[in-house]
DSSP file (Angstrom, degrees, kcal/mol; ACC not computed):
  #  RESIDUE AA STRUCTURE BP1 BP2  ACC     N-H-->O    O-->H-N    N-H-->O    O-->H-N    TCO  KAPPA ALPHA  PHI   PSI    X-CA   Y-CA   Z-CA
    1    1 A M              0   0    0      0, 0.0     2,-0.4     0, 0.0    86,-0.1   0.000 360.0 360.0 360.0 144.5  138.0   82.1  125.3
    2    2 A L        +     0   0    0     85,-0.0     3,-0.1    83,-0.0    85,-0.0  -0.292 360.0 160.2 -99.9  49.5  136.8   80.2  122.1
    3    3 A Q        -     0   0    0     -2,-0.4     2,-0.1     1,-0.1    27,-0.0  -0.191  46.8 -84.3 -64.1 161.2  134.8   82.9  120.5
    4    4 A S        -     0   0    0      1,-0.1     2,-0.2     2,-0.0    -1,-0.1  -0.403  40.3-119.3 -65.3 139.9  133.9   82.9  116.9
    5    5 A K        -     0   0    0     -2,-0.1    24,-0.5     1,-0.1     3,-0.5  -0.550  11.2-140.9 -74.4 146.9  136.2   84.3  114.3
    6    6 A T  S    S+     0   0    0     -2,-0.2    -1,-0.1     1,-0.2    24,-0.0   0.739  94.9  49.1 -83.7 -26.2  135.0   87.1  112.3
    7    7 A S  S    S+     0   0    0     21,-0.1     2,-0.4     2,-0.1    -1,-0.2   0.307  93.4  84.6-102.4  11.9  136.6   86.1  108.9
    8    8 A T  S    S-     0   0    0     -3,-0.5     2,-0.1     2,-0.0    18,-0.1  -0.942  80.0-117.1-118.3 140.6  135.4   82.4  108.7
    9    9 A K        -     0   0    0     -2,-0.4     2,-0.4    18,-0.1    18,-0.2  -0.448  36.1-166.8 -67.9 141.3  132.1   81.3  107.4
   10   10 A Q  E     -A   26   0A   0     16,-2.9    16,-1.9    -2,-0.1     2,-0.4  -0.994  21.5-129.3-135.3 131.3  130.1   79.6  110.1
   11   11 A N  E     +A   25   0A   0     53,-0.5    53,-1.6    -2,-0.4     2,-0.3  -0.635  38.8 179.8 -76.0 132.3  127.0   77.5  110.0
   12   12 A V  E     -AB  24  63A   0     12,-3.4    12,-2.3    -2,-0.4     2,-0.5  -0.956  30.0-157.6-136.3 151.7  124.4   78.8  112.5
   13   13 A V  E     -AB  23  62A   0     49,-1.9    49,-2.8    -2,-0.3     2,-0.6  -0.962  24.4-155.7-123.6 112.8  120.9   78.1  113.8
   14   14 A V  E     -AB  22  61A   0      8,-3.2     8,-1.7    -2,-0.5     2,-0.7  -0.807   7.6-156.4-101.0 120.4  119.4   81.2  115.3
   15   15 A Q  E     -AB  21  60A   0     45,-2.8    44,-3.0    -2,-0.6    45,-1.6  -0.807  18.5-156.9 -89.4 112.9  116.7   81.0  117.9
   16   16 A L  E >   - B   0  58A   0      4,-3.3     3,-1.9    -2,-0.7    42,-0.2  -0.468  27.8-109.1 -95.8 166.1  114.7   84.3  117.9
   17   17 A N  T 3  S+     0   0    0     40,-2.6    41,-0.1     1,-0.3    -1,-0.1   0.804 116.9  58.4 -57.4 -32.7  112.6   85.7  120.8
   18   18 A D  T 3  S-     0   0    0     39,-0.3    -1,-0.3     2,-0.1     3,-0.1   0.455 121.5-104.0 -81.9  -1.9  109.3   85.1  118.8
   19   19 A G  S <  S+     0   0    0     -3,-1.9     2,-0.1     1,-0.4    -2,-0.1   0.246  82.1 124.5  95.8  -8.1  110.1   81.2  118.6
   20   20 A T        -     0   0    0     -5,-0.1    -4,-3.3     2,-0.0    -1,-0.4  -0.478  46.6-148.7 -81.4 157.8  111.1   81.2  115.0
   21   21 A R  E     -A   15   0A   0     -6,-0.2     2,-0.4    -2,-0.1    -6,-0.2  -0.938   6.5-156.8-127.1 149.3  114.5   79.9  113.8
   22   22 A R  E     -A   14   0A   0     -8,-1.7    -8,-3.2    -2,-0.4     2,-0.4  -0.998   7.3-162.2-126.6 127.2  116.7   80.8  111.0
   23   23 A K  E     +A   13   0A   0     -2,-0.4    18,-0.4   -10,-0.2     2,-0.3  -0.883  38.9  88.3-106.9 136.5  119.3   78.4  109.5
   24   24 A G  E     -A   12   0A   0    -12,-2.3   -12,-3.4    -2,-0.4     2,-0.4  -0.989  65.8 -57.8 172.2-158.7  122.2   79.6  107.4
   25   25 A V  E     -AC  11  39A   0     14,-2.2    14,-3.2    -2,-0.3     2,-0.3  -0.841  34.5-178.9-112.0 138.9  125.8   80.9  107.1
   26   26 A T  E     -A   10   0A   0    -16,-1.9   -16,-2.9    -2,-0.4    12,-0.1  -0.988  13.9-175.6-134.0 156.3  127.4   83.9  108.6
   27   27 A D  S    S+     0   0    0     -2,-0.3   -18,-0.1    10,-0.3    11,-0.1   0.061  80.4  49.6-131.2  24.7  131.0   85.3  108.2
   28   28 A A        +     0   0    0      9,-0.3     2,-0.4   -18,-0.1     9,-0.2  -0.062  63.3 159.7-154.0  48.3  130.9   88.2  110.6
   29   29 A F        +     0   0    0    -24,-0.5     7,-0.1    -3,-0.1   -22,-0.0  -0.576   3.9 160.3 -77.5 133.4  129.5   87.1  114.0
   30   30 A N    >   -     0   0    0     -2,-0.4     3,-1.8     5,-0.2     5,-0.1  -0.917  33.6-147.9-145.3 116.4  130.5   89.5  116.8
   31   31 A P  T 3  S+     0   0    0      0, 0.0    -1,-0.0     0, 0.0    -2,-0.0   0.677  98.4  60.4 -71.6  -8.4  128.3   89.4  120.1
   32   32 A K  T 3  S+     0   0    0      3,-0.0     2,-0.1    -3,-0.0    -3,-0.0   0.613  86.4  91.9 -87.7 -14.1  129.0   93.1  120.6
   33   33 A K  S <  S-     0   0    0     -3,-1.8    -3,-0.1     1,-0.1     3,-0.0  -0.400  75.7-132.2 -77.7 156.8  127.4   94.2  117.2
   34   34 A T  S    S+     0   0    0     -2,-0.1    21,-2.7    20,-0.1    22,-0.4   0.671  85.3  40.7 -86.8 -16.7  123.7   95.2  117.1
   35   35 A T  E     - D   0  54A   0     19,-0.3     2,-0.4    20,-0.1    19,-0.2  -0.942  60.2-153.3-132.3 154.4  123.0   93.0  114.0
   36   36 A L  E     - D   0  53A   0     17,-2.2    17,-2.6    -2,-0.3     2,-0.6  -0.983  14.8-144.7-124.1 131.4  123.8   89.7  112.6
   37   37 A L  E     - D   0  52A   0     -2,-0.4     2,-0.5    15,-0.2   -10,-0.3  -0.839  21.6-174.4 -97.7 126.7  123.8   89.0  108.7
   38   38 A I  E     - D   0  51A   0     13,-3.0    13,-2.9    -2,-0.6     2,-0.9  -0.972  14.5-156.2-119.0 119.5  122.5   85.4  108.1
   39   39 A K  E     -CD  25  50A   0    -14,-3.2   -14,-2.2    -2,-0.5     2,-0.3  -0.846  18.3-145.4 -95.7 106.9  122.6   84.0  104.5
   40   40 A E  E     - D   0  49A   0      9,-2.7     8,-3.3    -2,-0.9     9,-1.6  -0.588  19.1-158.1 -76.2 135.9  119.9   81.3  104.4
   41   41 A V  E     - D   0  47A   0    -18,-0.4     6,-0.2    -2,-0.3     2,-0.1  -0.727   9.2-137.8-117.2 154.6  120.9   78.4  102.2
   42   42 A D    >   -     0   0    0      4,-1.8     3,-2.1    -2,-0.2    27,-0.1  -0.338  48.3 -78.8 -99.1-166.4  119.0   75.6  100.4
   43   43 A V  T 3  S+     0   0    0      1,-0.3    -1,-0.0     2,-0.1    26,-0.0   0.806 131.4  53.1 -66.1 -27.1  120.1   71.9  100.1
   44   44 A G  T 3  S-     0   0    0      2,-0.1    -1,-0.3    25,-0.0     3,-0.1   0.341 119.7-108.2 -87.7  10.0  122.5   72.7   97.4
   45   45 A G  S <  S+     0   0    0     -3,-2.1     2,-0.4     1,-0.3    -2,-0.1   0.576  71.5 142.3  79.4  10.2  124.2   75.4   99.4
   46   46 A N        -     0   0    0      1,-0.1    -4,-1.8     2,-0.0     2,-0.4  -0.661  58.3-111.4 -90.7 141.7  122.8   78.2   97.4
   47   47 A V  E     +D   41   0A   0     -2,-0.4    -6,-0.3    -6,-0.2     3,-0.1  -0.560  39.1 171.0 -71.8 123.1  121.8   81.4   99.2
   48   48 A V  E     +     0   0A   0     -8,-3.3     2,-0.3    -2,-0.4    -7,-0.2   0.594  64.7   3.6-108.1 -24.0  118.0   81.8   99.0
   49   49 A E  E     -D   40   0A   0     -9,-1.6    -9,-2.7     2,-0.0     2,-0.5  -0.962  60.3-140.2-164.3 148.2  117.5   84.6  101.3
   50   50 A I  E     -D   39   0A   0     -2,-0.3     2,-0.4   -11,-0.2   -11,-0.2  -0.945  17.0-166.7-114.8 129.1  119.5   87.1  103.4
   51   51 A H  E     -D   38   0A   0    -13,-2.9   -13,-3.0    -2,-0.5     2,-0.8  -0.939  14.4-159.5-116.6 133.1  118.4   88.2  106.9
   52   52 A D  E     -D   37   0A   0     -2,-0.4     2,-0.4   -15,-0.2   -15,-0.2  -0.835  27.6-160.6-106.8  91.3  119.8   91.1  108.9
   53   53 A V  E     -D   36   0A   0    -17,-2.6   -17,-2.2    -2,-0.8     2,-0.3  -0.597  17.3-127.0 -89.9 127.0  118.8   90.1  112.3
   54   54 A D  E >   -D   35   0A   0     -2,-0.4     3,-2.5   -19,-0.2   -19,-0.3  -0.532  16.5-142.0 -67.4 119.2  118.6   92.5  115.2
   55   55 A M  G >  S+     0   0    0    -21,-2.7     3,-1.5    -2,-0.3    -1,-0.2   0.750  99.1  66.4 -63.3 -22.7  120.7   91.0  118.0
   56   56 A H  G 3  S+     0   0    0    -22,-0.4    -1,-0.3     1,-0.3   -21,-0.1   0.622  98.6  54.4 -69.7 -13.6  118.1   92.2  120.6
   57   57 A S  G <  S+     0   0    0     -3,-2.5   -40,-2.6   -41,-0.1     2,-0.5   0.281  89.3 102.0 -99.9   8.9  115.7   89.7  119.0
   58   58 A V  E <   +B   16   0A   0     -3,-1.5   -42,-0.2   -42,-0.2    83,-0.1  -0.815  38.2 172.5 -98.4 124.1  118.1   86.8  119.5
   59   59 A H  E    S-     0   0A   0    -44,-3.0    79,-2.8    -2,-0.5     2,-0.3   0.834  72.8  -8.3 -88.7 -38.8  117.7   84.3  122.2
   60   60 A A  E     -BE  15 137A   0    -45,-1.6   -45,-2.8    77,-0.2     2,-0.5  -0.994  48.6-151.0-158.5 150.1  120.4   81.9  121.1
   61   61 A I  E     -BE  14 136A   0     75,-2.3    75,-2.2    -2,-0.3     2,-0.7  -0.991  15.8-158.6-120.1 118.5  122.9   81.1  118.2
   62   62 A F  E     -BE  13 135A   0    -49,-2.8   -49,-1.9    -2,-0.5     2,-0.7  -0.880   7.0-151.3 -95.7 115.4  123.8   77.5  117.8
   63   63 A F  E     -BE  12 134A   0     71,-2.7    70,-2.8    -2,-0.7    71,-1.2  -0.825  26.9-172.5 -90.3 115.6  127.1   77.2  115.9
   64   64 A V  E     - E   0 132A   0    -53,-1.6   -53,-0.5    -2,-0.7    68,-0.2  -0.688  37.8-133.3-113.7 157.3  126.8   73.8  114.1
   65   65 A H  S    S+     0   0    0     66,-2.2     2,-0.3     1,-0.3    -1,-0.1   0.866  97.3   3.4 -73.3 -41.7  129.1   71.5  112.1
   66   66 A D        -     0   0    0     65,-0.2    -1,-0.3   -55,-0.1    65,-0.0  -0.996  67.6-124.4-150.3 159.8  126.4   71.2  109.6
   67   67 A L        -     0   0    0     -2,-0.3    -1,-0.0    -3,-0.1   -55,-0.0   0.399  43.6-121.8 -90.0   4.8  123.0   72.5  109.0
   68   68 A A  S    S+     0   0    0      1,-0.1    -1,-0.1    63,-0.0    -2,-0.0   0.584  80.4 120.8  73.7  13.4  121.3   69.0  108.9
   69   69 A I  S    S+     0   0    0      1,-0.2   -26,-0.1   -27,-0.1    -1,-0.1   0.900  87.7  16.0 -74.0 -42.4  120.1   70.0  105.3
   70   70 A M  S    S+     0   0    0    -27,-0.0     2,-0.3   -26,-0.0    -1,-0.2   0.239  91.3 131.2-111.0  11.5  121.8   67.1  103.6
   71   71 A R        -     0   0    0      1,-0.1     3,-0.1     0, 0.0    -5,-0.0  -0.528  34.7-171.8 -81.2 134.1  122.6   64.9  106.4
   72   72 A T        +     0   0    0     -2,-0.3     2,-0.4     1,-0.2    -1,-0.1   0.683  69.3  28.7 -92.2 -21.7  121.6   61.2  105.8
   73   73 A S  S    S-     0   0    0      3,-0.0    -1,-0.2     0, 0.0     3,-0.1  -0.990  82.5-106.2-144.3 148.6  122.2   59.9  109.4
   74   74 A R        -     0   0    0     -2,-0.4     2,-0.1     1,-0.1    54,-0.1  -0.288  45.2 -95.2 -70.4 160.9  122.2   61.2  112.9
   75   75 A H        -     0   0    0     52,-0.1     2,-0.3     1,-0.0    -1,-0.1  -0.425  46.9-158.0 -69.7 143.8  125.4   61.9  114.8
   76   76 A T    >   -     0   0    0     -2,-0.1     3,-3.0    -3,-0.1     4,-0.4  -0.743  33.8 -82.8-124.4 179.3  126.5   59.1  117.0
   77   77 A N  G >  S+     0   0    0      1,-0.3     3,-1.7    -2,-0.3    -2,-0.0   0.784 122.4  60.6 -49.6 -34.9  128.6   58.5  120.0
   78   78 A R  G 3  S+     0   0    0      1,-0.3    -1,-0.3     4,-0.0     4,-0.1   0.578 100.0  57.6 -75.1  -3.4  131.8   58.2  118.0
   79   79 A D  G <  S+     0   0    0     -3,-3.0    -1,-0.3     2,-0.1    -2,-0.2   0.416  86.7 111.7 -96.4  -1.7  131.2   61.9  116.8
   80   80 A A  S <  S-     0   0    0     -3,-1.7     2,-0.3    -4,-0.4    43,-0.1  -0.346  81.4-101.8 -72.4 154.1  131.1   63.0  120.5
   81   81 A P        -     0   0    0      0, 0.0    -1,-0.1     0, 0.0    -2,-0.1  -0.599  25.3-146.9 -73.2 134.1  133.7   65.2  121.9
   82   82 A V  S    S+     0   0    0     -2,-0.3    -2,-0.0     1,-0.1    -3,-0.0   0.720  77.3  12.9 -76.3 -24.1  136.2   63.0  124.0
   83   83 A S  S    S-     0   0    0     -3,-0.0    -1,-0.1     3,-0.0     3,-0.1  -0.968  93.8 -78.6-148.9 162.6  136.9   65.8  126.5
   84   84 A P        -     0   0    0      0, 0.0     2,-0.1     0, 0.0    39,-0.1  -0.329  55.8-104.0 -58.1 142.2  135.7   69.2  127.6
   85   85 A P        -     0   0    0      0, 0.0     2,-1.0     0, 0.0    36,-0.1  -0.426  41.4-101.3 -61.9 147.9  136.8   72.0  125.3
   86   86 A D        +     0   0    0      1,-0.2     3,-0.1    -2,-0.1    -3,-0.0  -0.602  54.1 158.8 -79.5 106.6  139.7   74.1  126.8
   87   87 A V        -     0   0    0     -2,-1.0     3,-0.3     1,-0.4    -1,-0.2   0.140  52.0-106.3-117.3  25.3  138.0   77.2  128.1
   88   88 A G    >   -     0   0    0      1,-0.2     3,-1.2     2,-0.1    -1,-0.4  -0.127  51.2 -53.9  86.6 179.8  140.6   78.2  130.5
   89   89 A K  T 3  S+     0   0    0      1,-0.2    -1,-0.2    -3,-0.1    -3,-0.0   0.629 130.0  59.0 -71.3 -11.1  140.7   78.1  134.3
   90   90 A N  T 3  S+     0   0    0     -3,-0.3    -1,-0.2     2,-0.1    -2,-0.1   0.512  73.8 122.6 -90.0  -4.8  137.4   79.9  134.7
   91   91 A G    <   -     0   0    0     -3,-1.2     2,-0.4    19,-0.1    -3,-0.1  -0.333  43.9-164.6 -66.0 142.0  135.4   77.6  132.8
   92   92 A K  E     -G  108   0B   0     16,-2.8    16,-2.7    -5,-0.1     2,-0.5  -0.934  21.1-123.1-127.1 143.8  132.4   76.1  134.7
   93   93 A R  E     +G  107   0B   0     -2,-0.4    55,-1.3    14,-0.2     2,-0.3  -0.738  45.7 165.6 -81.4 126.6  130.2   73.1  134.0
   94   94 A V  E     -GH 106 147B   0     12,-3.3    12,-2.2    -2,-0.5     2,-0.5  -0.973  36.0-137.9-142.8 162.7  126.6   74.2  133.9
   95   95 A R  E     -GH 105 146B   0     51,-3.0    51,-2.5    -2,-0.3     2,-0.5  -0.983  22.2-156.9-119.9 127.1  123.1   73.1  132.8
   96   96 A V  E     -GH 104 145B   0      8,-3.1     8,-2.5    -2,-0.5     2,-0.6  -0.942   6.9-161.3-106.8 121.9  121.0   75.7  131.0
   97   97 A T  E     -GH 103 144B   0     47,-2.8    46,-1.9    -2,-0.5    47,-1.6  -0.905  20.2-146.4-102.3 115.6  117.3   75.5  130.9
   98   98 A F  E >   - H   0 142B   0      4,-3.6     3,-2.0    -2,-0.6    44,-0.2  -0.308  23.2-111.4 -80.9 165.7  116.1   77.7  128.1
   99   99 A V  T 3  S+     0   0    0     42,-2.4    -1,-0.1     1,-0.3    43,-0.1   0.722 116.5  58.5 -67.1 -17.0  112.9   79.5  128.3
  100  100 A W  T 3  S-     0   0    0     41,-0.3    -1,-0.3     2,-0.1    -2,-0.1   0.333 124.2 -99.7 -94.0   6.3  111.3   77.3  125.6
  101  101 A G  S <  S+     0   0    0     -3,-2.0    -2,-0.1     1,-0.3     2,-0.0   0.119  78.0 133.5 106.5 -23.0  112.0   74.2  127.7
  102  102 A E        -     0   0    0     -5,-0.1    -4,-3.6     1,-0.0     2,-0.4  -0.340  40.2-153.0 -65.4 144.3  115.2   72.8  126.1
  103  103 A V  E     +G   97   0B   0     -6,-0.2     2,-0.4     2,-0.0    -6,-0.2  -0.979  14.9 178.9-117.5 130.5  118.0   71.7  128.6
  104  104 A M  E     -G   96   0B   0     -8,-2.5    -8,-3.1    -2,-0.4     2,-0.3  -0.991  13.9-154.5-136.5 133.6  121.6   71.7  127.6
  105  105 A D  E     +G   95   0B   0     -2,-0.4    18,-2.7   -10,-0.2     2,-0.3  -0.783  36.2 121.5 -98.7 146.5  124.7   70.8  129.7
  106  106 A G  E     -GI  94 122B   0    -12,-2.2   -12,-3.3    -2,-0.3     2,-0.4  -0.971  57.9 -76.4-177.0-170.5  128.1   72.2  128.9
  107  107 A V  E     -GI  93 121B   0     14,-1.8    14,-3.0    -2,-0.3   -14,-0.2  -0.877  37.0-171.3-110.3 140.5  131.2   74.2  129.8
  108  108 A S  E     -G   92   0B   0    -16,-2.7   -16,-2.8    -2,-0.4     3,-0.3  -0.988  16.6-169.7-135.7 130.1  131.0   78.1  129.9
  109  109 A P  S    S+     0   0    0      0, 0.0    -1,-0.1     0, 0.0     3,-0.1   0.619  92.3  32.1 -84.0 -12.9  134.1   80.3  130.4
  110  110 A D  S >  S+     0   0    0      9,-0.5     3,-0.8   -18,-0.1     5,-0.3  -0.008  73.9 117.0-137.7  27.8  131.9   83.5  130.9
  111  111 A V  T 3  S+     0   0    0     -3,-0.3    -1,-0.1     1,-0.2   -20,-0.1   0.812  84.7  48.0 -65.5 -31.6  128.7   82.4  132.6
  112  112 A G  T 3  S+     0   0    0     -4,-0.1    -1,-0.2    -3,-0.1    -2,-0.1   0.392  88.5 110.3 -95.8   3.2  129.5   84.6  135.5
  113  113 A A  S <  S-     0   0    0     -3,-0.8    -3,-0.1     1,-0.1     0, 0.0  -0.265  76.9-117.6 -69.1 159.7  130.5   87.7  133.5
  114  114 A K  S    S+     0   0    0      2,-0.0    -1,-0.1     0, 0.0    -3,-0.1  -0.101  74.4 118.2 -98.0  42.4  128.3   90.8  133.6
  115  115 A T  S    S-     0   0    0      2,-0.3    24,-0.0    -5,-0.3    -2,-0.0  -0.686  76.9-118.0-100.2 161.5  127.4   90.7  130.1
  116  116 A P  S    S+     0   0    0      0, 0.0    23,-2.4     0, 0.0    24,-0.3   0.451  97.8  31.8 -77.4   7.5  123.9   90.3  128.7
  117  117 A W  E     -F  138   0A   0     21,-0.3     2,-0.3    22,-0.1    -2,-0.3  -0.933  63.5-169.7-149.1 170.2  125.1   87.0  127.0
  118  118 A F  E     -F  137   0A   0     19,-1.6    19,-3.3    -2,-0.3     2,-0.3  -0.965  22.5-111.1-155.9 165.2  127.4   84.2  127.5
  119  119 A F  E     -F  136   0A   0     -2,-0.3    -9,-0.5    17,-0.2     2,-0.4  -0.826  22.0-164.5-109.1 149.8  128.9   81.1  125.5
  120  120 A L  E     -F  135   0A   0     15,-2.2    15,-2.0    -2,-0.3   -12,-0.2  -0.999  11.7-155.4-129.0 130.5  128.3   77.5  126.2
  121  121 A Y  E     -I  107   0B   0    -14,-3.0   -14,-1.8    -2,-0.4    13,-0.1  -0.870  31.7-130.6-106.7  99.0  130.2   74.7  124.9
  122  122 A P  E     +I  106   0B   0      0, 0.0     2,-0.4     0, 0.0   -16,-0.3  -0.069  32.9 168.6 -59.4 143.4  127.8   71.7  124.9
  123  123 A M        +     0   0    0    -18,-2.7   -18,-0.1   -39,-0.1     7,-0.0  -0.932  28.4 117.9-143.5 118.4  128.6   68.3  126.4
  124  124 A G  S    S-     0   0    0     -2,-0.4   -20,-0.0     2,-0.1   -18,-0.0  -0.988  70.3 -97.7-171.3 172.2  125.8   65.9  126.8
  125  125 A P  S    S+     0   0    0      0, 0.0     2,-0.2     0, 0.0    -1,-0.1   0.592  80.4 111.5 -76.0 -15.6  124.3   62.6  125.9
  126  126 A L    >>  -     0   0    0      1,-0.2     3,-0.8     2,-0.1     4,-0.5  -0.449  65.1-141.0 -67.8 129.0  121.9   63.9  123.2
  127  127 A N  G >4 S+     0   0    0      1,-0.3     3,-1.6    -2,-0.2     4,-0.3   0.903 101.1  55.9 -58.6 -41.1  123.0   62.8  119.7
  128  128 A R  G >4 S+     0   0    0      1,-0.3     3,-1.6     2,-0.2     4,-0.5   0.819  93.0  67.9 -63.1 -28.0  122.1   66.1  118.3
  129  129 A A  G X4 S+     0   0    0     -3,-0.8     3,-0.7     1,-0.3    -1,-0.3   0.701  85.3  70.8 -57.4 -24.4  124.3   68.0  120.7
  130  130 A Y  G << S+     0   0    0     -3,-1.6    -1,-0.3    -4,-0.5    -2,-0.2   0.718  93.7  57.5 -71.6 -19.8  127.3   66.5  118.9
  131  131 A N  G <  S+     0   0    0     -3,-1.6   -66,-2.2    -4,-0.3     2,-0.5   0.737  95.3  76.2 -74.6 -26.8  126.5   68.8  115.9
  132  132 A I  E <   +E   64   0A   0     -3,-0.7   -68,-0.2    -4,-0.5     3,-0.1  -0.732  48.8 171.0-101.0 131.5  126.7   71.9  118.0
  133  133 A H  E     +     0   0A   0    -70,-2.8     2,-0.3    -2,-0.5   -69,-0.2   0.592  68.5  12.7-111.1  -5.7  130.1   73.1  118.9
  134  134 A Q  E     -E   63   0A   0    -71,-1.2   -71,-2.7   -13,-0.1     2,-0.4  -0.969  58.0-161.0-155.7 146.8  129.3   76.5  120.5
  135  135 A V  E     -EF  62 120A   0    -15,-2.0   -15,-2.2    -2,-0.3     2,-0.6  -0.979   7.5-155.6-133.7 130.6  126.2   78.3  121.7
  136  136 A Y  E     -EF  61 119A   0    -75,-2.2   -75,-2.3    -2,-0.4     2,-0.5  -0.897  22.8-167.2 -88.5 120.8  125.8   82.0  122.2
  137  137 A I  E     -EF  60 118A   0    -19,-3.3   -19,-1.6    -2,-0.6     2,-0.3  -0.935  19.4-139.5-125.4 127.8  123.0   82.5  124.7
  138  138 A S  E >>  - F   0 117A   0    -79,-2.8     3,-2.0    -2,-0.5     4,-0.5  -0.582  24.7-128.5 -68.1 136.0  121.2   85.8  125.6
  139  139 A R  G >4 S+     0   0    0    -23,-2.4     3,-0.9     1,-0.3    -1,-0.1   0.765 110.9  64.3 -57.0 -30.6  120.6   85.8  129.4
  140  140 A K  G 34 S+     0   0    0    -24,-0.3    -1,-0.3     1,-0.2   -81,-0.1   0.654  99.9  54.5 -70.3 -18.3  117.0   86.5  128.6
  141  141 A A  G <4 S+     0   0    0     -3,-2.0   -42,-2.4   -82,-0.3     2,-1.0   0.637  89.5  82.7 -84.4 -21.1  116.9   83.0  127.0
  142  142 A A  E <<  +H   98   0B   0     -3,-0.9   -44,-0.2    -4,-0.5     3,-0.2  -0.752  50.2 179.6 -99.2 106.2  118.2   81.2  130.0
  143  143 A A  E    S+     0   0B   0    -46,-1.9     2,-0.3    -2,-1.0    -1,-0.2   0.885  77.9  10.9 -62.5 -36.5  115.3   80.4  132.5
  144  144 A R  E     -H   97   0B   0    -47,-1.6   -47,-2.8    -3,-0.1     2,-0.5  -0.992  57.2-169.4-147.7 136.0  117.8   78.7  134.7
  145  145 A I  E     +H   96   0B   0     -2,-0.3     2,-0.3   -49,-0.2   -49,-0.2  -0.985  20.5 174.1-122.6 120.2  121.5   78.2  135.0
  146  146 A E  E     -H   95   0B   0    -51,-2.5   -51,-3.0    -2,-0.5     2,-0.3  -0.918  32.4-116.5-123.2 148.6  122.8   75.6  137.5
  147  147 A S  E      H   94   0B   0     -2,-0.3   -53,-0.3   -53,-0.2    -2,-0.0  -0.659 360.0 360.0 -78.9 140.9  126.2   74.3  138.2
  148  148 A V              0   0    0    -55,-1.3   -54,-0.2    -2,-0.3    -1,-0.1   0.350 360.0 360.0-122.0 360.0  126.7   70.6  137.4
């Protein structure tokens, strides 16, 4: 499984249950922990605020290549992944409809697991999806999960 490494800084956009989002950097993501420390950064990359987020209040965590703070152009088709990520023999192509209406297609190695969360590796035609390399999804955030 392609889960996040705990020692590497990662850019994240966190969708909370109340509809708010937090953008920043984390260096200790673990889906089994009860909190997530996010360092919110400004356009210069300076930490402006630190959030210790309760994982029970998280709907989804989008692990992104960049936070779109200093991006001058949108991602294009040449930025798209050329093949599905290697998620092992148990990976399934799925379409997730989030409770806030967003729809995302991708591959999930653990959508059938009996955990309160799963990972999705996006694949789709949306330009913005090329920035996202992995999504942690709380099952309460998934209004519908379908095979594609």
